[in-house]
FIVEX-535594 format. One record per residue (C-alpha): residue number from 0; residue in one letter; x, y, z. Coordinates in Angstrom, 1 decimal. Layout:
+-------+------+--------+--------+--------+
: marza : base :     xx :     yy :     zz :
+-------+------+--------+--------+--------+
:   NUM :    A :      X :      Y :      Z :
...
+-------+------+--------+--------+--------+
This chain:
+-------+------+--------+--------+--------+
: marza : base :     xx :     yy :     zz :
+-------+------+--------+--------+--------+
:     0 :    M :  108.4 :  111.3 :   95.4 :
:     1 :    Q :  110.4 :  108.8 :   93.5 :
:     2 :    M :  108.8 :  107.5 :   90.3 :
:     3 :    V :  109.3 :  104.2 :   88.5 :
:     4 :    N :  107.9 :  102.3 :   85.5 :
:     5 :    L :  105.4 :   99.6 :   86.4 :
:     6 :    G :  107.4 :   96.5 :   85.4 :
:     7 :    S :  108.4 :   96.7 :   81.8 :
:     8 :    T :  105.5 :   99.0 :   80.8 :
:     9 :    G :  105.7 :  102.6 :   80.0 :
:    10 :    V :  103.3 :  103.8 :   82.7 :
:    11 :    V :  105.0 :  105.6 :   85.6 :
:    12 :    V :  103.9 :  105.1 :   89.2 :
:    13 :    S :  105.0 :  106.4 :   92.5 :
:    14 :    R :  107.3 :  104.2 :   94.6 :
:    15 :    I :  104.6 :  104.2 :   97.3 :
:    16 :    C :  101.1 :  103.0 :   96.4 :
:    17 :    L :   98.2 :  103.9 :   98.7 :
:    18 :    G :   96.2 :  100.8 :   99.5 :
:    19 :    C :   92.5 :  101.7 :   99.9 :
:    20 :    M :   91.2 :   98.7 :  101.8 :
:    21 :    T :   91.1 :  100.9 :  104.9 :
:    22 :    Y :   88.6 :  103.3 :  103.3 :
:    23 :    G :   85.0 :  102.3 :  102.9 :
:    24 :    T :   82.6 :  101.5 :  105.7 :
:    25 :    P :   83.1 :  100.1 :  109.2 :
:    26 :    D :   80.0 :   97.9 :  108.6 :
:    27 :    W :   82.4 :   95.6 :  106.7 :
:    28 :    R :   85.3 :   95.6 :  109.2 :
:    29 :    D :   85.3 :   97.7 :  112.3 :
:    30 :    W :   88.7 :   99.1 :  111.6 :
:    31 :    V :   87.7 :  100.6 :  108.3 :
:    32 :    L :   87.4 :  104.4 :  108.0 :
:    33 :    D :   84.2 :  105.9 :  106.6 :
:    34 :    E :   84.2 :  108.3 :  103.7 :
:    35 :    Q :   84.6 :  111.5 :  105.8 :
:    36 :    S :   87.5 :  110.1 :  107.8 :
:    37 :    S :   89.1 :  108.7 :  104.6 :
:    38 :    R :   89.2 :  111.9 :  102.6 :
:    39 :    P :   92.3 :  113.4 :  104.4 :
:    40 :    F :   94.4 :  110.3 :  103.4 :
:    41 :    F :   93.8 :  110.9 :   99.7 :
:    42 :    E :   94.7 :  114.6 :  100.2 :
:    43 :    K :   97.9 :  113.6 :  102.1 :
:    44 :    A :   98.8 :  111.1 :   99.5 :
:    45 :    L :   98.5 :  113.6 :   96.7 :
:    46 :    E :  100.5 :  116.1 :   98.7 :
:    47 :    H :  103.2 :  113.6 :   98.8 :
:    48 :    E :  102.9 :  113.2 :   95.0 :
:    49 :    I :  101.6 :  109.6 :   95.3 :
:    50 :    N :   99.9 :  108.8 :   92.0 :
:    51 :    F :   99.1 :  105.1 :   92.5 :
:    52 :    F :   96.0 :  103.9 :   94.3 :
:    53 :    D :   95.0 :  100.3 :   94.8 :
:    54 :    T :   91.5 :   99.0 :   95.8 :
:    55 :    A :   89.3 :   96.0 :   95.1 :
:    56 :    D :   85.7 :   95.2 :   94.5 :
:    57 :    M :   85.4 :   93.2 :   97.6 :
:    58 :    Y :   86.8 :   95.9 :  100.0 :
:    59 :    S :   83.8 :   97.0 :  102.0 :
:    60 :    Q :   81.7 :   95.1 :   99.3 :
:    61 :    G :   82.2 :   97.9 :   96.8 :
:    62 :    V :   82.1 :  100.9 :   99.1 :
:    63 :    S :   85.9 :  101.3 :   99.0 :
:    64 :    E :   85.8 :  101.7 :   95.2 :
:    65 :    E :   83.0 :  104.3 :   95.6 :
:    66 :    V :   85.0 :  106.3 :   98.3 :
:    67 :    T :   88.2 :  106.0 :   96.3 :
:    68 :    G :   86.5 :  107.1 :   93.1 :
:    69 :    R :   84.8 :  110.1 :   94.6 :
:    70 :    A :   88.0 :  111.3 :   96.4 :
:    71 :    L :   90.2 :  111.0 :   93.3 :
:    72 :    R :   87.6 :  112.7 :   91.0 :
:    73 :    D :   87.4 :  115.7 :   93.4 :
:    74 :    L :   91.2 :  115.9 :   94.2 :
:    75 :    A :   93.1 :  114.8 :   91.1 :
:    76 :    R :   93.2 :  114.8 :   87.3 :
:    77 :    R :   92.3 :  111.3 :   85.9 :
:    78 :    D :   95.1 :  111.4 :   83.4 :
:    79 :    E :   97.7 :  112.0 :   86.1 :
:    80 :    I :   96.8 :  109.1 :   88.4 :
:    81 :    V :   96.9 :  105.3 :   88.2 :
:    82 :    I :   94.0 :  103.4 :   89.6 :
:    83 :    A :   94.1 :   99.7 :   90.3 :
:    84 :    T :   91.3 :   97.4 :   91.3 :
:    85 :    K :   90.7 :   93.7 :   91.5 :
:    86 :    V :   88.2 :   90.9 :   90.8 :
:    87 :    F :   87.7 :   87.3 :   92.2 :
:    88 :    H :   86.3 :   87.3 :   95.7 :
:    89 :    P :   82.6 :   86.9 :   96.4 :
:    90 :    M :   80.4 :   89.9 :   95.8 :
:    91 :    G :   77.2 :   88.1 :   96.9 :
:    92 :    S :   75.9 :   84.7 :   97.7 :
:    93 :    S :   75.3 :   83.6 :   94.2 :
:    94 :    P :   77.9 :   81.2 :   92.7 :
:    95 :    N :   78.2 :   83.4 :   89.7 :
:    96 :    L :   79.2 :   86.4 :   91.8 :
:    97 :    R :   82.7 :   85.2 :   92.4 :
:    98 :    G :   85.7 :   83.7 :   90.7 :
:    99 :    L :   87.2 :   84.4 :   87.3 :
:   100 :    S :   84.6 :   83.1 :   84.8 :
:   101 :    R :   84.0 :   85.2 :   81.7 :
:   102 :    K :   80.5 :   86.0 :   83.1 :
:   103 :    H :   81.9 :   87.3 :   86.4 :
:   104 :    I :   84.8 :   89.2 :   84.9 :
:   105 :    M :   82.5 :   91.0 :   82.4 :
:   106 :    H :   80.0 :   91.9 :   85.1 :
:   107 :    S :   82.6 :   92.9 :   87.6 :
:   108 :    I :   84.6 :   95.3 :   85.4 :
:   109 :    D :   81.4 :   97.2 :   84.6 :
:   110 :    A :   80.4 :   97.3 :   88.2 :
:   111 :    S :   83.8 :   98.5 :   89.4 :
:   112 :    L :   83.9 :  101.2 :   86.7 :
:   113 :    K :   80.5 :  102.4 :   87.8 :
:   114 :    R :   81.5 :  102.5 :   91.5 :
:   115 :    L :   84.8 :  104.3 :   90.7 :
:   116 :    G :   83.1 :  106.7 :   88.4 :
:   117 :    T :   85.6 :  106.3 :   85.6 :
:   118 :    D :   85.6 :  105.0 :   82.1 :
:   119 :    Y :   88.6 :  102.8 :   82.6 :
:   120 :    V :   91.0 :  101.4 :   85.3 :
:   121 :    D :   94.7 :  101.6 :   84.7 :
:   122 :    L :   95.4 :   98.2 :   86.3 :
:   123 :    Y :   92.9 :   95.4 :   86.5 :
:   124 :    Q :   94.1 :   92.5 :   88.7 :
:   125 :    I :   92.9 :   89.0 :   89.5 :
:   126 :    H :   92.8 :   88.9 :   93.3 :
:   127 :    R :   93.6 :   85.2 :   93.4 :
:   128 :    F :   93.9 :   82.2 :   91.0 :
:   129 :    D :   90.6 :   80.5 :   90.2 :
:   130 :    E :   91.2 :   76.7 :   90.1 :
:   131 :    T :   87.6 :   76.1 :   89.1 :
:   132 :    T :   87.7 :   78.0 :   85.8 :
:   133 :    P :   89.9 :   77.1 :   82.8 :
:   134 :    I :   92.8 :   79.6 :   82.6 :
:   135 :    E :   92.1 :   80.0 :   78.9 :
:   136 :    E :   88.6 :   81.3 :   79.7 :
:   137 :    T :   90.0 :   83.8 :   82.3 :
:   138 :    M :   92.8 :   85.1 :   80.1 :
:   139 :    A :   90.6 :   85.5 :   77.0 :
:   140 :    A :   88.0 :   87.4 :   79.1 :
:   141 :    L :   90.7 :   89.7 :   80.6 :
:   142 :    H :   92.1 :   90.3 :   77.1 :
:   143 :    D :   88.6 :   91.4 :   75.9 :
:   144 :    V :   88.4 :   93.8 :   78.9 :
:   145 :    V :   91.6 :   95.4 :   77.7 :
:   146 :    R :   90.5 :   95.4 :   74.0 :
:   147 :    A :   87.3 :   97.2 :   75.1 :
:   148 :    G :   89.3 :   99.9 :   76.7 :
:   149 :    K :   88.0 :   99.2 :   80.1 :
:   150 :    A :   91.4 :   98.4 :   81.5 :
:   151 :    L :   94.9 :   99.5 :   80.3 :
:   152 :    Y :   97.0 :   96.8 :   81.9 :
:   153 :    L :   96.4 :   93.5 :   83.7 :
:   154 :    G :   97.9 :   92.3 :   87.0 :
:   155 :    A :   97.7 :   89.3 :   89.2 :
:   156 :    S :   97.9 :   88.7 :   92.9 :
:   157 :    S :   99.1 :   85.9 :   95.3 :
:   158 :    M :   99.3 :   82.4 :   93.7 :
:   159 :    W :  101.9 :   79.7 :   93.1 :
:   160 :    A :  104.6 :   80.6 :   90.6 :
:   161 :    W :  103.6 :   77.7 :   88.3 :
:   162 :    Q :  100.1 :   79.1 :   88.2 :
:   163 :    F :  101.3 :   82.5 :   87.2 :
:   164 :    A :  103.7 :   81.0 :   84.6 :
:   165 :    K :  100.8 :   79.0 :   83.2 :
:   166 :    A :   98.6 :   82.1 :   82.9 :
:   167 :    Q :  101.3 :   84.1 :   81.1 :
:   168 :    H :  102.0 :   81.2 :   78.8 :
:   169 :    V :   98.4 :   80.8 :   77.8 :
:   170 :    A :   98.2 :   84.6 :   77.1 :
:   171 :    D :  101.5 :   84.5 :   75.1 :
:   172 :    V :  100.6 :   81.6 :   72.8 :
:   173 :    N :   97.2 :   83.1 :   72.0 :
:   174 :    G :   98.3 :   86.6 :   71.5 :
:   175 :    W :   96.3 :   87.8 :   74.5 :
:   176 :    T :   97.3 :   90.5 :   77.0 :
:   177 :    K :   99.7 :   89.3 :   79.7 :
:   178 :    F :  100.0 :   90.3 :   83.3 :
:   179 :    V :  102.4 :   93.2 :   83.9 :
:   180 :    S :  102.4 :   93.1 :   87.7 :
:   181 :    M :  102.3 :   90.7 :   90.6 :
:   182 :    Q :  100.8 :   91.8 :   94.0 :
:   183 :    N :  101.9 :   89.3 :   96.6 :
:   184 :    M :  102.6 :   89.3 :  100.3 :
:   185 :    Y :  106.3 :   90.1 :  101.0 :
:   186 :    N :  107.9 :   91.5 :  104.1 :
:   187 :    L :  110.7 :   90.9 :  106.5 :
:   188 :    V :  108.8 :   88.1 :  108.4 :
:   189 :    Y :  107.3 :   86.5 :  105.2 :
:   190 :    R :  109.9 :   86.0 :  102.5 :
:   191 :    E :  108.7 :   82.7 :  100.9 :
:   192 :    E :  108.1 :   84.6 :   97.6 :
:   193 :    E :  111.8 :   84.9 :   97.2 :
:   194 :    R :  112.0 :   81.2 :   96.3 :
:   195 :    E :  110.2 :   81.1 :   93.0 :
:   196 :    M :  107.7 :   84.0 :   92.4 :
:   197 :    L :  110.2 :   86.9 :   92.7 :
:   198 :    P :  112.9 :   85.4 :   90.5 :
:   199 :    L :  110.2 :   84.6 :   87.9 :
:   200 :    C :  109.0 :   88.3 :   88.0 :
:   201 :    A :  112.5 :   89.6 :   87.8 :
:   202 :    D :  113.3 :   87.4 :   84.8 :
:   203 :    Q :  110.1 :   88.3 :   82.9 :
:   204 :    G :  110.1 :   92.0 :   83.7 :
:   205 :    V :  106.9 :   91.9 :   85.9 :
:   206 :    G :  106.5 :   94.6 :   88.4 :
:   207 :    V :  106.1 :   93.5 :   92.1 :
:   208 :    L :  103.6 :   95.3 :   94.4 :
:   209 :    P :  104.1 :   93.8 :   97.9 :
:   210 :    W :  101.0 :   93.8 :  100.0 :
:   211 :    S :  101.2 :   93.7 :  103.8 :
:   212 :    P :  104.7 :   95.2 :  103.7 :
:   213 :    L :  104.5 :   95.7 :  107.5 :
:   214 :    A :  103.0 :   92.3 :  108.1 :
:   215 :    R :   99.6 :   93.8 :  108.9 :
:   216 :    G :  101.3 :   96.3 :  111.3 :
:   217 :    F :  103.3 :   93.8 :  113.2 :
:   218 :    L :  106.7 :   95.2 :  112.0 :
:   219 :    A :  105.7 :   98.8 :  112.8 :
:   220 :    R :  105.1 :   98.0 :  116.5 :
:   221 :    T :  107.9 :   98.2 :  119.0 :
:   222 :    G :  106.3 :   96.2 :  121.8 :
:   223 :    Q :  103.6 :   93.7 :  122.5 :
:   224 :    G :  100.7 :   96.1 :  122.2 :
:   225 :    K :   98.2 :   95.6 :  119.4 :
:   226 :    T :   96.2 :   98.0 :  117.3 :
:   227 :    S :   92.4 :   97.9 :  117.1 :
:   228 :    R :   92.7 :   96.2 :  113.8 :
:   229 :    S :   95.2 :   93.6 :  114.9 :
:   230 :    Q :   93.0 :   92.7 :  117.8 :
:   231 :    T :   90.1 :   91.7 :  115.5 :
:   232 :    D :   92.0 :   90.7 :  112.3 :
:   233 :    E :   91.2 :   87.1 :  111.7 :
:   234 :    V :   93.3 :   87.0 :  108.6 :
:   235 :    A :   96.4 :   88.0 :  110.5 :
:   236 :    D :   95.9 :   84.9 :  112.7 :
:   237 :    L :   95.7 :   82.7 :  109.6 :
:   238 :    F :   99.1 :   84.1 :  108.5 :
:   239 :    Q :  100.5 :   83.1 :  111.9 :
:   240 :    I :  102.5 :   86.3 :  112.3 :
:   241 :    G :  104.2 :   86.7 :  115.6 :
:   242 :    A :  106.2 :   83.5 :  116.2 :
:   243 :    E :  109.4 :   83.7 :  118.2 :
:   244 :    N :  111.6 :   84.2 :  115.1 :
:   245 :    D :  109.2 :   87.0 :  113.9 :
:   246 :    L :  109.7 :   88.7 :  117.2 :
:   247 :    A :  113.5 :   88.4 :  116.8 :
:   248 :    V :  113.3 :   90.0 :  113.4 :
:   249 :    R :  111.2 :   92.8 :  114.7 :
:   250 :    G :  113.6 :   93.3 :  117.5 :
:   251 :    R :  116.4 :   93.7 :  115.0 :
:   252 :    I :  114.3 :   96.2 :  113.1 :
:   253 :    T :  113.8 :   98.2 :  116.3 :
:   254 :    E :  117.5 :   98.2 :  117.1 :
:   255 :    L :  118.4 :   99.5 :  113.7 :
:   256 :    A :  115.5 :  102.1 :  113.7 :
:   257 :    S :  116.7 :  103.4 :  117.0 :
:   258 :    A :  120.3 :  103.6 :  115.8 :
:   259 :    R :  119.2 :  105.5 :  112.7 :
:   260 :    G :  116.7 :  107.7 :  114.4 :
:   261 :    V :  113.8 :  106.6 :  112.2 :
:   262 :    S :  110.7 :  104.4 :  112.8 :
:   263 :    N :  110.4 :  100.7 :  112.5 :
:   264 :    A :  108.0 :  101.2 :  109.6 :
:   265 :    Q :  110.6 :  103.2 :  107.7 :
:   266 :    I :  113.3 :  100.5 :  108.1 :
:   267 :    A :  110.9 :   97.7 :  107.0 :
:   268 :    I :  109.7 :   99.6 :  104.0 :
:   269 :    A :  113.3 :  100.7 :  103.1 :
:   270 :    W :  114.3 :   97.1 :  103.1 :
:   271 :    L :  111.6 :   96.4 :  100.5 :
:   272 :    L :  112.5 :   99.4 :   98.4 :
:   273 :    A :  116.1 :   98.2 :   98.2 :
:   274 :    K :  114.9 :   95.1 :   96.4 :
:   275 :    S :  115.3 :   95.7 :   92.6 :
:   276 :    V :  112.3 :   93.5 :   91.8 :
:   277 :    V :  110.0 :   95.7 :   93.9 :
:   278 :    T :  108.1 :   98.4 :   92.1 :
:   279 :    A :  106.0 :   99.9 :   94.9 :
:   280 :    P :  104.9 :   98.6 :   98.3 :
:   281 :    I :  101.2 :   99.0 :   99.0 :
:   282 :    I :  100.8 :  101.0 :  102.1 :
:   283 :    G :   97.6 :  100.8 :  104.1 :
:   284 :    A :   97.3 :  103.9 :  106.3 :
:   285 :    S :   94.8 :  104.4 :  109.1 :
:   286 :    R :   96.7 :  107.4 :  110.6 :
:   287 :    L :   98.2 :  110.2 :  108.5 :
:   288 :    E :  101.6 :  109.7 :  110.0 :
:   289 :    H :  101.6 :  106.2 :  108.4 :
:   290 :    L :  101.8 :  107.9 :  105.0 :
:   291 :    D :  104.5 :  110.3 :  106.2 :
:   292 :    D :  106.5 :  107.3 :  107.5 :
:   293 :    A :  106.2 :  105.4 :  104.2 :
:   294 :    V :  107.3 :  108.4 :  102.2 :
:   295 :    G :  110.1 :  109.0 :  104.6 :
:   296 :    A :  111.4 :  105.5 :  104.0 :
:   297 :    L :  112.4 :  106.6 :  100.5 :
:   298 :    D :  115.2 :  108.6 :  102.1 :
:   299 :    V :  116.5 :  105.7 :  104.2 :
:   300 :    E :  119.3 :  103.9 :  102.4 :
:   301 :    L :  120.4 :  100.7 :  104.0 :
:   302 :    S :  123.9 :   99.4 :  103.8 :
:   303 :    D :  124.7 :   95.8 :  102.7 :
:   304 :    D :  125.6 :   95.0 :  106.3 :
:   305 :    E :  122.3 :   96.4 :  107.6 :
:   306 :    V :  120.3 :   94.4 :  105.1 :
:   307 :    S :  122.2 :   91.2 :  106.1 :
:   308 :    S :  121.5 :   92.0 :  109.7 :
:   309 :    L :  117.8 :   92.3 :  109.1 :
:   310 :    E :  117.6 :   89.1 :  107.0 :
:   311 :    E :  119.8 :   86.7 :  109.0 :
:   312 :    L :  117.2 :   85.8 :  111.6 :
:   313 :    Y :  114.6 :   84.8 :  109.1 :
:   314 :    R :  113.3 :   81.2 :  109.3 :
:   315 :    P :  111.1 :   79.5 :  106.7 :
:   316 :    H :  107.3 :   79.9 :  107.0 :
:   317 :    A :  104.4 :   77.9 :  105.7 :
:   318 :    V :  103.2 :   79.4 :  102.4 :
:   319 :    V :  100.0 :   81.4 :  103.0 :
:   320 :    G :   98.0 :   84.1 :  101.3 :
:   321 :    H :   97.2 :   82.2 :   98.1 :
:   322 :    T :   93.5 :   81.6 :   99.0 :
+-------+------+--------+--------+--------+
């Protein structure tokens, strides 16, 4: 396994991060694996020397954190692994059980730590930008979470570049803890982040953790067939994945994968890993071979001509994923 620093911090993470949204309870989404079915994925990840695990409070309404926490307590040493979780999305019907108010942040970090069974998380991320709460309130509360030792680093997720810059500025001028990572949607059929967010992260030394590196599985498939998840994934429909140009990009991936004797997934992930701004793509695995594929992508080195071939068919997309 290749290792890399998370942005400009001193903490070292594997170049593949295991995304844990798939592990929790199928009562939340029918494609989610229960705890017994999830355990082999944590075992396989650790066998591959993956040390970076990403979850969120809203995944399976907290059950993902519970499943992730129990697996990692049983299988790994806490000081050797990096655990990331998130706050923002609703955790109940009350208006105070969502967003990035001081009240919700302080309650959520304690609830996440209890579910994970740990005294601290390595990376505490805001899942989205909260337009209803002053950013000063949010950044002050997050800074207090770090000062209390409940989180070591702060990260953010999909938002407009100006919102991220504003949050960093507020933290900077007040001497508060700044974000060290940005988790945003980035893949071969959604590259809108290249316009502003990725250059901002590169300039400021912020690590980039792409989510949906395979466009919710679209780039890994070679034909028109769909997985059980893609057949019921309403979010994928909102992202409008699968337009004519997306199919052309996927066709180009398939051609290159066939020529190289590797899988579509390995080509798509290798393309991301070749981007200097990218720290670690977040891989969601529902079959063990998905993890093998992701790790195998580390050995796929694309030439400049191959990168150009993969990128030349891209056409602009509507910006999505910020809400």
